[in-house]
DSSP file (Angstrom, degrees, kcal/mol; ACC not computed):
  #  RESIDUE AA STRUCTURE BP1 BP2  ACC     N-H-->O    O-->H-N    N-H-->O    O-->H-N    TCO  KAPPA ALPHA  PHI   PSI    X-CA   Y-CA   Z-CA
    1    1 A M              0   0    0      0, 0.0     2,-0.3     0, 0.0     0, 0.0   0.000 360.0 360.0 360.0 137.9   16.1   -2.9   40.8
    2    2 A L        -     0   0    0     53,-0.0     2,-0.4    51,-0.0    53,-0.1  -0.571 360.0-148.9 -83.4 141.5   13.5   -1.2   38.6
    3    3 A D        -     0   0    0     51,-0.4    51,-2.4    -2,-0.3     2,-0.4  -0.890  15.2-161.9-106.8 139.2   11.6   -3.1   36.0
    4    4 A Y  E     -A   53   0A   0     -2,-0.4     2,-0.4    49,-0.2    49,-0.2  -0.913  14.9-143.1-124.9 149.9   10.5   -1.4   32.8
    5    5 A S  E     -A   52   0A   0     47,-2.9    47,-2.0    -2,-0.4     2,-0.3  -0.911  25.6-149.4-105.6 140.1    8.0   -2.1   30.0
    6    6 A Y  E     -A   51   0A   0     -2,-0.4     2,-0.3    45,-0.2    45,-0.2  -0.832  14.2-169.7-117.5 150.8    9.1   -1.2   26.5
    7    7 A L  E     -A   50   0A   0     43,-2.1    43,-3.0    -2,-0.3     2,-0.5  -0.980  10.8-153.5-137.9 124.4    7.2    0.0   23.5
    8    8 A V  E     -A   49   0A   0     -2,-0.3     2,-0.4    41,-0.2    41,-0.2  -0.843   9.0-169.8-103.7 130.9    8.8    0.2   20.0
    9    9 A L  E     -A   48   0A   0     39,-2.9    39,-2.9    -2,-0.5     2,-0.6  -0.964   8.4-158.7-117.8 135.1    7.5    2.6   17.4
   10   10 A H  E     -A   47   0A   0     -2,-0.4    37,-0.2    37,-0.2    -2,-0.0  -0.964  10.8-166.1-117.0 114.5    8.6    2.6   13.8
   11   11 A L  E     -A   46   0A   0     35,-2.9    35,-2.6    -2,-0.6    -2,-0.0  -0.878  19.8-124.4-103.1 123.6    8.0    5.9   12.2
   12   12 A P    >   -     0   0    0      0, 0.0     3,-1.9     0, 0.0    -1,-0.0  -0.140  26.7-103.5 -70.1 166.4    8.2    5.9    8.3
   13   13 A R  T 3  S+     0   0    0      1,-0.3    -2,-0.0    32,-0.1    32,-0.0   0.676 115.1  64.0 -66.8 -19.6   10.4    8.2    6.4
   14   14 A G  T 3  S+     0   0    0      2,-0.0     2,-0.3     0, 0.0    -1,-0.3   0.528  75.2 113.1 -78.3  -7.0    7.7   10.6    5.4
   15   15 A T    <   -     0   0    0     -3,-1.9    -4,-0.0    29,-0.1     2,-0.0  -0.495  64.3-134.3 -72.6 126.8    6.9   11.5    9.0
   16   16 A T     >  -     0   0    0     -2,-0.3     4,-2.4     1,-0.1     5,-0.2  -0.283  20.2-111.5 -74.6 166.6    7.8   15.2    9.7
   17   17 A R  H  > S+     0   0    0      1,-0.2     4,-2.4     2,-0.2     5,-0.2   0.883 118.4  50.0 -65.8 -38.9    9.7   16.2   12.8
   18   18 A D  H  > S+     0   0    0      2,-0.2     4,-1.8     1,-0.2    -1,-0.2   0.838 110.2  49.8 -68.8 -32.7    6.6   18.0   14.2
   19   19 A A  H  > S+     0   0    0      2,-0.2     4,-2.3     1,-0.2    -2,-0.2   0.916 112.0  48.2 -71.4 -45.4    4.4   14.9   13.6
   20   20 A A  H  X S+     0   0    0     -4,-2.4     4,-2.2     1,-0.2     5,-0.2   0.921 111.2  50.8 -60.4 -42.9    7.0   12.7   15.4
   21   21 A R  H  X S+     0   0    0     -4,-2.4     4,-2.2     1,-0.2    -1,-0.2   0.895 110.5  50.2 -59.8 -42.9    7.2   15.2   18.3
   22   22 A Q  H  X S+     0   0    0     -4,-1.8     4,-2.4     2,-0.2    -2,-0.2   0.913 109.5  50.0 -61.0 -45.6    3.4   15.1   18.6
   23   23 A I  H  X S+     0   0    0     -4,-2.3     4,-1.9     1,-0.2    -2,-0.2   0.911 113.9  44.9 -60.8 -46.3    3.2   11.3   18.6
   24   24 A L  H  X S+     0   0    0     -4,-2.2     4,-2.1     1,-0.2    -1,-0.2   0.844 111.2  53.6 -76.1 -30.7    5.9   11.1   21.4
   25   25 A T  H  X S+     0   0    0     -4,-2.2     4,-2.5    -5,-0.2     5,-0.2   0.912 107.9  49.9 -66.2 -39.6    4.3   13.8   23.4
   26   26 A E  H  X S+     0   0    0     -4,-2.4     4,-2.2     1,-0.2     5,-0.4   0.902 111.4  48.7 -66.8 -37.1    1.0   12.1   23.4
   27   27 A H  H  X S+     0   0    0     -4,-1.9     6,-1.6     1,-0.2     4,-1.4   0.892 114.1  46.8 -66.7 -37.4    2.6    8.8   24.6
   28   28 A A  H  X S+     0   0    0     -4,-2.1     4,-0.7     4,-0.2    -2,-0.2   0.912 117.1  42.1 -70.1 -42.7    4.5   10.7   27.3
   29   29 A E  H  < S+     0   0    0     -4,-2.5    -2,-0.2    -5,-0.2    -3,-0.2   0.932 128.0  25.4 -72.3 -45.1    1.4   12.6   28.6
   30   30 A Y  H  < S+     0   0    0     -4,-2.2    -3,-0.2    -5,-0.2    -2,-0.2   0.649 130.6  34.6-101.8 -16.8   -1.2    9.9   28.5
   31   31 A G  H  < S-     0   0    0     -4,-1.4    -3,-0.2    -5,-0.4    -1,-0.1   0.351  97.0-122.4-118.5   5.6    0.7    6.7   28.8
   32   32 A D     <  +     0   0    0     -4,-0.7    21,-0.3     1,-0.2    -4,-0.2   0.804  57.8 154.6  58.2  30.7    3.5    7.8   31.2
   33   33 A W        -     0   0    0     -6,-1.6     2,-0.3    -9,-0.1    19,-0.2  -0.570  26.8-161.3 -87.9 153.5    6.1    6.7   28.6
   34   34 A E  E     -B   51   0A   0     17,-2.3    17,-2.9    -2,-0.2     2,-0.3  -0.971  30.4 -97.1-133.1 152.9    9.7    8.2   28.5
   35   35 A L  E     +B   50   0A   0     -2,-0.3    15,-0.2    15,-0.2     3,-0.1  -0.500  42.5 166.2 -70.9 124.1   12.1    8.2   25.6
   36   36 A D  E     -     0   0A   0     13,-2.4     2,-0.3     1,-0.4    14,-0.2   0.805  66.9  -3.9-102.1 -49.8   14.7    5.3   26.0
   37   37 A R  E     -B   49   0A   0     12,-1.9    12,-3.5     2,-0.0     2,-0.4  -0.993  52.2-168.1-151.4 140.7   16.3    5.3   22.5
   38   38 A L  E     -B   48   0A   0     -2,-0.3     2,-0.5    10,-0.2    10,-0.2  -0.998   7.5-170.7-128.9 127.3   15.8    7.1   19.2
   39   39 A R  E     -B   47   0A   0      8,-2.9     8,-2.2    -2,-0.4     2,-0.6  -0.981   3.9-164.6-119.6 124.5   17.5    5.9   16.0
   40   40 A L  E     -B   46   0A   0     -2,-0.5     6,-0.2     6,-0.2     5,-0.1  -0.929  11.2-151.3-105.8 117.0   17.4    8.0   12.9
   41   41 A Y    >   -     0   0    0      4,-2.4     3,-1.6    -2,-0.6    -2,-0.0  -0.456  26.3-111.9 -84.9 158.2   18.3    6.3    9.6
   42   42 A P  T 3  S+     0   0    0      0, 0.0    -1,-0.1     0, 0.0    -2,-0.0   0.804 116.9  57.5 -58.4 -32.0   19.8    8.0    6.6
   43   43 A D  T 3  S-     0   0    0      2,-0.1    -3,-0.0     1,-0.0   -30,-0.0   0.553 122.6-104.3 -80.8  -5.5   16.7    7.5    4.5
   44   44 A G  S <  S+     0   0    0     -3,-1.6     2,-0.1     1,-0.3   -29,-0.1   0.298  76.4 131.4 105.5  -6.9   14.7    9.4    7.2
   45   45 A R        -     0   0    0    -31,-0.1    -4,-2.4    -5,-0.1     2,-0.4  -0.443  41.7-150.0 -74.4 151.6   12.9    6.6    9.0
   46   46 A R  E     -AB  11  40A   0    -35,-2.6   -35,-2.9    -6,-0.2     2,-0.5  -0.972  11.5-160.9-128.6 142.3   13.0    6.6   12.8
   47   47 A D  E     -AB  10  39A   0     -8,-2.2    -8,-2.9    -2,-0.4     2,-0.5  -0.991  19.1-171.1-114.8 122.3   12.8    3.7   15.3
   48   48 A V  E     -AB   9  38A   0    -39,-2.9   -39,-2.9    -2,-0.5     2,-0.6  -0.933  11.2-161.9-117.4 136.0   11.9    4.9   18.8
   49   49 A R  E     -AB   8  37A   0    -12,-3.5   -13,-2.4    -2,-0.5   -12,-1.9  -0.969  12.1-171.7-115.6 121.2   11.9    2.8   21.9
   50   50 A L  E     -AB   7  35A   0    -43,-3.0   -43,-2.1    -2,-0.6     2,-0.3  -0.749   1.5-165.4-105.1 156.2    9.9    4.1   24.9
   51   51 A R  E     -AB   6  34A   0    -17,-2.9   -17,-2.3    -2,-0.3     2,-0.3  -0.980   9.5-175.1-141.2 154.1    9.9    2.8   28.4
   52   52 A R  E     -A    5   0A   0    -47,-2.0   -47,-2.9    -2,-0.3   -19,-0.1  -0.992  35.0 -99.8-142.5 154.5    7.8    3.1   31.5
   53   53 A K  E     -A    4   0A   0     -2,-0.3     2,-0.6   -21,-0.3   -49,-0.2  -0.425  26.7-136.1 -69.5 143.4    8.3    1.7   35.1
   54   54 A I        -     0   0    0    -51,-2.4     2,-0.7    -2,-0.1   -51,-0.4  -0.901  19.6-150.2 -97.8 119.2    6.4   -1.4   36.0
   55   55 A I        -     0   0    0     -2,-0.6     2,-0.4   -53,-0.1   -53,-0.0  -0.855   7.4-156.2-105.1 120.1    5.0   -0.7   39.5
   56   56 A R        -     0   0    0     -2,-0.7     2,-0.5   -53,-0.0    -2,-0.0  -0.747   8.4-140.1 -95.9 133.9    4.7   -3.9   41.5
   57   57 A V        -     0   0    0     -2,-0.4     2,-0.4     0, 0.0    -2,-0.0  -0.832  16.3-156.5 -96.5 126.8    2.1   -3.9   44.3
   58   58 A T        -     0   0    0     -2,-0.5     2,-0.3     2,-0.0     0, 0.0  -0.833  21.3-111.1-104.1 147.5    3.2   -5.7   47.4
   59   59 A R        -     0   0    0     -2,-0.4    -1,-0.0     1,-0.1     0, 0.0  -0.555  24.1-168.9 -77.2 134.4    0.8   -7.1   50.0
   60   60 A T              0   0    0     -2,-0.3    -1,-0.1     1,-0.1    -2,-0.0   0.575 360.0 360.0-102.1 -13.7    0.8   -5.3   53.3
   61   61 A M              0   0    0      0, 0.0    -1,-0.1     0, 0.0    -2,-0.0   0.405 360.0 360.0-115.1 360.0   -1.2   -7.8   55.4
């Protein structure tokens, strides 16, 4: 079973679509995060949940 680490971002309602895209792109490229859930509220704010795999190292000797 895979284990994930989660990061929650709260983007205020004044954030443009391009700015939100840029933030998510930087997290994906440099932090290996992937989009898990995006919630867009009627007032324009966004709640974004990102996830990435937790790599467990097993001892070989």
